[in-house]
C-alpha positions as CSV (number, residue, x, y, z in Angstrom):
1,X,-10.5,-18.8,-14.2
2,X,-7.2,-17.7,-12.6
3,X,-8.8,-14.6,-11.1
4,X,-11.8,-16.6,-9.8
5,X,-9.4,-19.2,-8.3
6,X,-7.3,-16.4,-6.7
7,X,-10.4,-14.8,-5.0
8,X,-12.0,-18.0,-3.9
9,X,-8.7,-19.3,-2.4
10,X,-7.6,-15.9,-1.0
11,X,-4.4,-16.0,-3.0
12,X,-2.2,-13.0,-4.1
13,X,-2.6,-13.4,-7.8
14,X,-5.7,-11.2,-8.0
15,X,-4.3,-8.4,-6.0
16,X,-1.0,-8.7,-7.9
17,X,-2.9,-8.4,-11.2
18,X,-4.7,-5.3,-9.9
19,X,-1.4,-3.7,-9.0
20,X,0.1,-4.5,-12.5
21,X,-3.0,-3.0,-14.1
22,X,-2.5,0.2,-12.0
23,X,1.2,0.2,-13.0
24,X,0.3,-0.1,-16.7
25,X,-2.3,2.7,-16.3
26,X,0.5,4.9,-14.8
27,X,2.8,3.9,-17.6
28,X,0.2,4.9,-20.3
29,X,0.1,8.3,-18.6
30,X,3.9,8.6,-18.8
31,X,4.4,8.3,-15.0
32,X,7.6,6.3,-15.1
33,X,8.5,6.3,-11.4
34,X,4.9,5.9,-10.1
35,X,4.6,2.8,-12.4
36,X,7.9,1.4,-11.2
37,X,6.9,1.9,-7.6
38,X,3.6,0.0,-8.1
39,X,5.5,-2.8,-9.8
40,X,7.9,-2.9,-6.9
41,X,5.0,-3.5,-4.5
42,X,3.6,-6.2,-6.8
43,X,7.0,-7.9,-6.8
44,X,6.6,-8.6,-3.1
45,X,3.7,-10.9,-3.8
46,X,5.5,-12.9,-6.5
47,X,8.9,-12.5,-8.1
48,X,7.5,-13.0,-11.6
49,X,5.4,-9.8,-11.1
50,X,8.5,-7.8,-11.8
51,X,8.1,-8.9,-15.5
52,X,5.6,-6.0,-15.5
53,X,8.6,-3.6,-15.6
54,X,8.5,-4.3,-19.4
55,X,5.4,-2.2,-19.4
56,X,7.2,0.9,-18.2
57,X,7.2,3.9,-20.6
58,X,9.5,3.2,-23.6
59,X,12.4,5.7,-23.6
60,X,13.4,7.8,-26.5
61,X,16.8,9.3,-26.4
62,X,19.8,8.9,-24.0
63,X,18.5,10.6,-20.9
64,X,15.2,8.7,-20.8
65,X,17.2,5.5,-20.8
66,X,19.0,6.6,-17.7
67,X,15.7,7.4,-16.0
68,X,14.4,4.0,-17.0
69,X,17.5,2.4,-15.3
70,X,16.6,4.2,-12.1
71,X,13.0,3.2,-12.4
72,X,14.1,-0.5,-12.8
73,X,16.2,-0.2,-9.7
74,X,13.3,1.3,-7.8
75,X,11.0,-1.6,-8.9
76,X,13.5,-4.2,-7.8
77,X,14.4,-2.5,-4.5
78,X,11.4,-3.7,-2.3
79,X,12.0,-7.4,-3.2
80,X,15.8,-7.0,-2.7
81,X,15.3,-5.5,0.8
82,X,12.7,-8.2,1.6
83,X,15.0,-11.0,0.5
84,X,17.9,-9.5,2.5
85,X,15.6,-9.3,5.6
86,X,14.7,-13.0,5.3
87,X,18.3,-14.0,4.8
88,X,19.3,-12.0,7.9
89,X,16.6,-13.6,10.0
90,X,16.3,-17.2,8.6
91,X,19.7,-17.6,6.9
92,X,17.7,-18.2,3.7
93,X,15.3,-16.4,1.4
94,X,11.7,-17.1,0.1
95,X,13.1,-18.2,-3.3
96,X,11.8,-21.7,-3.0
97,X,10.3,-23.9,-5.6
98,X,13.3,-24.1,-8.0
99,X,11.4,-26.8,-9.9
100,X,8.8,-24.4,-11.3
101,X,10.5,-24.0,-14.7
102,X,11.4,-26.6,-17.4
103,X,12.6,-26.7,-21.0
104,X,10.5,-24.5,-23.2
105,X,7.4,-26.0,-24.9
106,X,8.3,-29.6,-23.8
107,X,5.9,-29.8,-20.8
108,X,3.3,-27.7,-22.5
109,X,3.1,-30.1,-25.5
110,X,3.1,-33.1,-23.2
111,X,0.2,-31.7,-21.2
112,X,-1.7,-30.7,-24.3
113,X,-1.3,-34.2,-25.8
114,X,-2.2,-36.0,-22.6
115,X,-5.3,-33.8,-21.9
116,X,-6.5,-34.1,-25.5
117,X,-6.2,-37.9,-25.3
118,X,-8.1,-38.0,-22.0
119,X,-10.9,-35.9,-23.4
120,X,-11.3,-37.8,-26.6
121,X,-11.2,-41.2,-25.0
122,X,-14.2,-40.4,-22.8
123,X,-12.7,-38.1,-20.3
124,X,-14.6,-36.2,-17.6
125,X,-15.9,-32.7,-17.7
126,X,-12.8,-31.7,-15.8
127,X,-10.4,-33.0,-18.5
128,X,-12.5,-31.1,-21.2
129,X,-12.4,-27.9,-19.0
130,X,-8.6,-28.3,-18.7
131,X,-8.3,-28.7,-22.5
132,X,-10.4,-25.5,-22.9
133,X,-7.9,-23.7,-20.7
134,X,-4.9,-24.9,-22.7
135,X,-6.6,-23.9,-26.0
136,X,-7.4,-20.4,-24.5
137,X,-3.8,-19.8,-23.5
138,X,-2.6,-21.1,-26.9
139,X,-5.0,-18.7,-28.7
140,X,-4.0,-15.8,-26.5
141,X,-0.3,-16.4,-27.3
142,X,-1.0,-16.7,-31.0
143,X,-2.9,-13.4,-30.9
144,X,0.1,-11.6,-29.4
145,X,2.2,-12.9,-32.2
146,X,-0.4,-11.9,-34.7
147,X,-0.8,-8.4,-33.3
148,X,2.6,-7.1,-32.5
149,X,2.0,-3.8,-30.7
150,X,5.5,-3.1,-29.4
151,X,4.5,0.3,-28.1
152,X,1.6,-1.0,-26.0
153,X,2.6,-1.6,-22.4
154,X,-0.2,-4.3,-22.2
155,X,1.4,-6.2,-25.1
156,X,4.9,-5.9,-23.6
157,X,3.7,-7.3,-20.2
158,X,1.6,-10.1,-21.7
159,X,4.3,-11.5,-23.9
160,X,6.7,-12.6,-21.1
161,X,3.8,-14.3,-19.3
162,X,3.0,-16.2,-22.6
163,X,6.6,-17.3,-22.6
164,X,6.3,-18.2,-19.0
165,X,3.3,-20.4,-19.8
166,X,5.4,-22.3,-22.3
167,X,8.2,-23.0,-19.8
168,X,6.5,-23.7,-16.5
169,X,7.0,-27.1,-14.9
170,X,4.5,-29.8,-14.9
171,X,3.5,-29.1,-11.3
172,X,2.1,-25.8,-12.4
173,X,-0.1,-27.7,-14.9
174,X,-1.2,-30.4,-12.4
175,X,-4.8,-30.5,-11.5
176,X,-8.0,-29.3,-13.3
177,X,-7.1,-27.0,-14.7
178,X,-4.1,-26.3,-12.4
179,X,-2.2,-23.2,-11.2
180,X,-1.3,-22.1,-14.7
181,X,-4.4,-19.9,-15.0
182,X,-3.3,-17.9,-12.0
183,X,0.4,-17.7,-13.1
184,X,-0.6,-16.3,-16.5
185,X,-3.3,-13.8,-15.5
186,X,-1.4,-10.9,-17.1
187,X,-1.5,-12.8,-20.4
188,X,-5.3,-13.1,-20.1
189,X,-5.8,-9.5,-19.3
190,X,-3.4,-8.3,-21.9
191,X,-5.1,-10.4,-24.6
192,X,-8.5,-9.1,-23.8
193,X,-7.4,-5.4,-23.5
194,X,-5.7,-5.6,-26.9
195,X,-8.6,-7.6,-28.4
196,X,-11.1,-4.8,-27.4
197,X,-9.6,-2.8,-30.4
198,X,-10.8,-5.4,-32.9
199,X,-14.2,-5.1,-34.7
200,X,-16.7,-7.4,-36.2
201,X,-16.0,-11.0,-37.0
202,X,-12.3,-10.7,-36.3
203,X,-13.2,-9.9,-32.6
204,X,-15.3,-13.0,-32.2
205,X,-12.8,-15.2,-34.1
206,X,-10.3,-14.5,-31.3
207,X,-12.6,-13.9,-28.3
208,X,-14.5,-17.2,-28.2
209,X,-11.5,-19.6,-28.3
210,X,-9.3,-17.2,-26.3
211,X,-11.8,-17.2,-23.4
212,X,-12.8,-20.8,-23.1
213,X,-11.2,-20.6,-19.7
214,X,-14.4,-18.9,-18.6
215,X,-16.2,-22.3,-18.7
216,X,-14.2,-23.9,-15.9
217,X,-14.4,-20.5,-14.1
218,X,-18.2,-20.9,-14.1
219,X,-17.8,-24.3,-12.5
220,X,-16.3,-22.6,-9.5
221,X,-19.4,-20.5,-8.8
222,X,-21.4,-21.3,-5.6
223,X,-24.3,-23.0,-7.4
224,X,-22.0,-25.7,-8.7
225,X,-21.2,-26.8,-5.1
């Protein structure tokens, strides 16, 4: 749903996800600085995209850790320069919206309870669709806990976005289903990439509830207008 929303509304979440996927692909090939440079470009679209630095190749030994430190600096450099430029021109930065985070789990649990009650008490199709999104994100997070692949860059990138889902402010959840599906796109992609390695019943056990967000995505197609 988040990708569909991004494309339809011409937002940066889709292109950002593409850049993060390219960065992870570079990481899987051991191209540390190429991966960091791509993440740096993605960070210009949204600061949270820098969480993709967790997908950089995992170092072994002392010297690789020094190279990783340089790669992290490279990834952060474009955003630092951009913020410095904005500060020089406007005496402020683009770091607005300080109300985007809240106490962990509290808002998530409140939204889950509220949406569940609305759906059970004769809610609309929109409330049911939002409940499906919440269930999807919950299942995706549970799968990351179940399948702890520390060495997989997709797993390392998806995990912080799962934590982000549990800490975002209510304004991110507002609406049907809200901006949360765009904010957590790396979680959705990471979940499905890792799930592709499952076989048989186990695949469908996770795939169906983990992708209920596709139902509200279908509602955004032109024939629903």
